[in-house]
C-alpha positions, 0 to 999 in steps of 0.5 A: 590403166586405171590404175596409172590415171589414178596415180596421175590424179594423185600427183596433181592433187598432191602438188597442187595442194602444195602449190595452194598451201605454200606458194612462197615455200614452192618459189623458193624450192624452184629458185634453189633448183634452178642453182643445181647442175643438170647432172644433180638434177637428173641423179635426184629424178632418177633416185626419186623415180627408182624409190617410186618404182620400188614402192609400187613393186612393194605394194603389188607384191604385198597386197 
């Protein structure tokens, strides 16, 4: 549970840093996402989630 909370904190810190450093870029990215279909966003999200789980699995296995 501690690791999960650490990951949530890290994600929030990284995302917050992007909004603080590049507010205009983040607005443009959100506008582009509005143009994408639900299926395209769903596939991208599943791909990112799978990649993230793979990274966590590799790190836990190797370390």
